[in-house]
C-alpha positions, -999 to +999 in steps of 0.1 A: +629-743+287+600-727+269+600-729+231+612-697+215+583-676+200+578-688+164+614-700+164+624-664+158+660-664+144+663-627+153+662-637+190+692-660+184+711-633+166+703-608+194+715-633+220+748-638+201+752-600+199+746-596+237+771-623+245+797-607+223+791-571+232+784-575+270+760-546+270+726-537+256+740-506+239+768-525+222+745-553+211+720-527+197+749-512+177+757-546+163+721-554+154+716-518+140+686-512+163+679-488+192+689-496+228+652-497+239+645-521+211+674-543+223+661-541+259+627-553+247+644-582+228+663-592+259+630-594+278+617-617+251+648-638+254+645-641+291+608-652+287+616-677+260+646-693+277+632-691+313+665-676+326+676-640+333+706-646+309+723-614+320+724-596+354+737-562+362+770-560+381+778-523+386+777-507+352+780-540+333+758-568+323+773-602+331+760-635+317+744-661+339+758-697+339+730-706+315+740-679+291+777-690+293+767-726+287+748-715+255+775-692+242+794-716+219+762-731+204+746-697+199+777-684+181+778-714+157+741-711+150+743-674+144+773-678+121+753-705+101+723-682+098+745-654+086+761-676+061+727-689+048+713-654+044+744-639+028+744-633-010+762-660-030+798-654-037+807-644-073+807-673-096+842-688-101+840-707-133+875-721-130+865-741-099+828-747-107+819-783-104+783-789-116+764-811-141+739-796-165+713-817-183+704-801-217+676-815-239+683-810-276+677-826-310+704-843-329+704-814-353+713-790-325+740-812-312+756-818-346+756-781-356+764-763-324+774-790-299+811-787-306+811-749-302+792-753-269+816-780-257+846-759-264+832-729-246+823-749-215+856-768-214+876-736-218+857-715-192+846-741-167+865-774-171+848-789-140+814-787-155+798-818-171+772-815-199+746-843-204+730-838-238+699-859-240+674-865-268+641-847-268+622-880-265+643-893-236+637-866-209+608-847-195+610-809-190+612-813-152+643-835-156+665-810-175+682-777-168+678-763-203+658-772-234+670-761-268+649-764-299+614-757-313+592-752-283+559-770-289+532-769-263+553-748-240+543-749-203+531-714-192+556-711-164+587-716-185+611-689-196+621-688-232+647-669-252+646-671-290+680-678-305+674-677-342+649-687-369+659-719-388+649-726-424+637-761-430+648-776-463+640-808-483+667-832-491+669-864-513+697-887-524+720-872-550+708-894-579+671-889-571+648-881-601+640-847-584+677-838-578+688-805-593+653-796-604+631-766-593+599-779-577+566-765-567+554-776-532+525-797-547+550-817-568+572-825-538+541-834-516+533-862-540+565-881-532+571-904-504+580-885-472+600-895-441+590-874-412+608-865-380+591-865-346+621-853-326+607-820-314+578-832-293+554-827-322+523-849-318+521-879-343+487-868-354+501-835-364+526-852-387+500-874-403+469-852-406+458-844-442+471-813-459+452-790-483+471-803-513+452-832-530+486-848-540+499-848-504+508-882-491+511-890-454+546-899-443+555-935-449+580-935-421+583-915-389+617-915-371+629-900-339+658-879-353+669-859-383+700-881-388+679-912-389+657-896-416+688-886-436+701-922-434+668-936-447+665-911-475+699-918-489+689-953-497+653-946-510+632-925-533+617-906-504+625-871-492+628-856-458+628-821-443+657-811-420+672-778-406+693-759-432+723-758-408+722-795-405+718-800-442+749-778-449+768-801-425+758-835-436+745-836-472+779-845-487+787-871-460+753-887-465+753-885-503+723-862-503+714-830-522+691-801-511+660-795-532+650-761-545+613-756-537+594-725-549+576-702-525+586-688-491+607-712-471+593-727-439+611-712-408+609-723-372+619-704-341+647-721-322+647-711-285+662-721-252+637-727-224+642-731-186+623-731-153+620-696-136+637-711-106+670-708-126+665-672-135+690-658-110+712-689-107+746-677-116+758-710-131+726-713-152+729-677-164+764-685-175+752-717-193+726-697-212+752-673-222+774-701-235+744-714-256+739-680-271+776-676-280+777-711-294+750-700-318+770-669-327+749-645-306+768-619-286+764-618-248 
């Protein structure tokens, strides 16, 4: 048997239509082409297979033994091709079974993790969420990245969720507690920095304009770790305001009042464009927005 020209799937579908219809006209109708076009396709099939496949008996086309021997396999293959090229069925969240890996900081998990978990458990109980730290996974290993997007790859999609204010916190009985400070005064104190959002270490330690600025004495991988160190020292740290509102009492901390405009960072979710039209991923991104209190 000669190899089919360029493994043309249309030839296979046309052969299935001919076997089912028993005529060129009927097969043309099934394939939504003209009878002359189907006749030309039958000629190509005969050349490719090396067999007449159909012969005329009166006013009918009857299959040759070779065509009959191929009928079942051709039907299965045509059905499989049709299934592969058919649009996906509508997403059924109640029966969806899938694992999503989400990269996020501890601040994101503490402040919105519960809301996201409740949404997913309610709408798609078969879905598993793996929430991993930003220092534990590469972008290619995750389905979604939530947080400040440093050094974003140009091919990633992003959607800003909100702008987070960063606030300074110290232990409750710190000398600076309950005092209004200028940034230069705060910069003179010991600082515990957080490298949880893929910021480069040299960015955290490079000199600032203020002469009184001191480089961080400690650099830790999470906001919760920074808060734990601060509550037992004279140092301060800077954490997201949402996290501060959640943990200051539990950690024995207080938020400082610093003059001047507050520092704000854009919190976004980022994903590979290959997930743009993935129904499950579209739903996951919607869950994240709703967990942050964003409609839609």
